[in-house]
C-alpha positions as a Markdown table, in Angstrom:
| # | Residue | x | y | z |
|---|---|---|---|---|
| 1 | Met | 87.4 | 92.5 | 128.7 |
| 2 | Lys | 88.9 | 89.1 | 129.0 |
| 3 | Arg | 87.4 | 86.5 | 131.3 |
| 4 | Leu | 89.2 | 84.6 | 134.0 |
| 5 | Glu | 88.3 | 81.3 | 132.3 |
| 6 | Asp | 90.3 | 82.5 | 129.3 |
| 7 | Leu | 93.5 | 82.9 | 131.4 |
| 8 | Pro | 94.9 | 79.3 | 130.9 |
| 9 | Leu | 94.6 | 79.6 | 127.1 |
| 10 | Met | 96.2 | 83.0 | 127.1 |
| 11 | Val | 99.1 | 81.8 | 129.3 |
| 12 | Ala | 99.5 | 78.8 | 126.9 |
| 13 | Lys | 99.6 | 81.0 | 123.9 |
| 14 | Leu | 102.1 | 83.3 | 125.5 |
| 15 | Gly | 104.3 | 80.3 | 126.3 |
| 16 | Ile | 104.2 | 79.2 | 122.7 |
| 17 | Glu | 105.2 | 82.7 | 121.6 |
| 18 | Ile | 108.1 | 82.9 | 124.1 |
| 19 | Thr | 109.3 | 79.5 | 122.9 |
| 20 | Ala | 109.2 | 80.7 | 119.2 |
| 21 | Leu | 111.2 | 83.8 | 120.1 |
| 22 | Thr | 113.7 | 81.9 | 122.1 |
| 23 | Glu | 114.2 | 79.6 | 119.0 |
| 24 | Leu | 114.6 | 82.6 | 116.7 |
| 25 | Val | 117.3 | 84.2 | 118.9 |
| 26 | Lys | 119.1 | 81.0 | 119.1 |
| 27 | Ser | 119.0 | 80.5 | 115.3 |
| 28 | Leu | 120.3 | 84.2 | 114.9 |
| 29 | Lys | 123.1 | 83.4 | 117.3 |
| 30 | Asp | 124.0 | 80.2 | 115.4 |
| 31 | Gln | 124.1 | 82.1 | 112.2 |
| 32 | Gly | 126.4 | 84.8 | 113.7 |
| 33 | Arg | 123.8 | 87.5 | 113.1 |
| 34 | Val | 123.8 | 88.3 | 116.9 |
| 35 | Thr | 127.4 | 89.1 | 117.5 |
| 36 | Ser | 127.6 | 91.8 | 120.1 |
| 37 | Ala | 125.8 | 93.4 | 123.0 |
| 38 | Glu | 126.2 | 96.8 | 121.3 |
| 39 | Pro | 122.9 | 98.0 | 120.1 |
| 40 | Pro | 122.3 | 98.3 | 116.4 |
| 41 | Ile | 122.6 | 101.7 | 114.8 |
| 42 | Asp | 120.1 | 103.5 | 112.5 |
| 43 | Ala | 120.6 | 104.6 | 108.9 |
| 44 | Thr | 121.4 | 108.2 | 109.9 |
| 45 | Glu | 124.2 | 107.1 | 112.3 |
| 46 | Leu | 125.6 | 104.5 | 109.7 |
| 47 | Met | 125.7 | 107.3 | 107.0 |
| 48 | Lys | 127.5 | 109.5 | 109.3 |
| 49 | Arg | 130.1 | 106.8 | 110.3 |
| 50 | Leu | 130.7 | 105.7 | 106.8 |
| 51 | Lys | 130.5 | 109.2 | 105.3 |
| 52 | Ile | 128.0 | 108.1 | 102.6 |
| 53 | Ser | 124.9 | 109.7 | 101.2 |
| 54 | Tyr | 121.4 | 108.2 | 101.5 |
| 55 | Pro | 121.3 | 107.0 | 97.9 |
| 56 | Thr | 124.6 | 105.2 | 98.5 |
| 57 | Leu | 123.2 | 103.5 | 101.6 |
| 58 | Leu | 120.1 | 102.4 | 99.6 |
| 59 | Arg | 122.4 | 101.0 | 96.8 |
| 60 | Met | 124.6 | 99.2 | 99.2 |
| 61 | Arg | 121.7 | 97.7 | 101.0 |
| 62 | Lys | 119.9 | 96.7 | 97.7 |
| 63 | Asn | 123.1 | 95.1 | 96.4 |
| 64 | Gly | 123.6 | 93.1 | 99.6 |
| 65 | Glu | 126.7 | 95.0 | 100.6 |
| 66 | Leu | 125.3 | 95.7 | 104.1 |
| 67 | Ser | 123.7 | 93.3 | 106.4 |
| 68 | Phe | 120.7 | 94.8 | 108.3 |
| 69 | Leu | 117.7 | 94.0 | 110.5 |
| 70 | Lys | 114.3 | 95.5 | 109.8 |
| 71 | Val | 112.6 | 96.4 | 113.0 |
| 72 | Arg | 109.1 | 97.8 | 112.9 |
| 73 | Gly | 109.7 | 99.1 | 109.4 |
| 74 | Gln | 113.0 | 100.7 | 110.2 |
| 75 | Tyr | 116.4 | 99.4 | 109.2 |
| 76 | Arg | 119.1 | 98.8 | 111.8 |
| 77 | Tyr | 122.7 | 97.9 | 111.3 |
| 78 | Asn | 125.4 | 96.1 | 113.4 |
| 79 | Trp | 128.3 | 98.5 | 113.2 |
| 80 | Arg | 130.9 | 95.8 | 114.4 |
| 81 | Glu | 129.7 | 93.4 | 111.7 |
| 82 | Ile | 130.0 | 96.1 | 109.0 |
| 83 | Val | 133.5 | 97.1 | 110.2 |
| 84 | Asn | 134.6 | 93.4 | 110.2 |
| 85 | Asn | 133.2 | 92.8 | 106.7 |
| 86 | Tyr | 135.0 | 95.8 | 105.2 |
| 87 | Ser | 138.3 | 95.9 | 107.1 |
| 88 | Gly | 141.1 | 95.1 | 104.7 |
| 89 | Lys | 138.8 | 95.7 | 101.6 |
| 90 | Lys | 139.8 | 98.5 | 99.3 |
């Protein structure tokens, strides 16, 4: 159990972590990686929308054809970004 004397140090560490996360979000926004309020979709939903198989998804991800975020070991995709990247390409 944490002691009351440790509270100021814990609050300071939390403040540092919040600042780091805030800077990360700002950086992602500046890079255009945070583009919409729409939640990212998982691989199953992406395969369904693109009508592709799992091996095709893996190949596209490996070749850099799909941008993604890895969250807790799972890949997530921004649908709007993918549509914008592929609209007009044939």
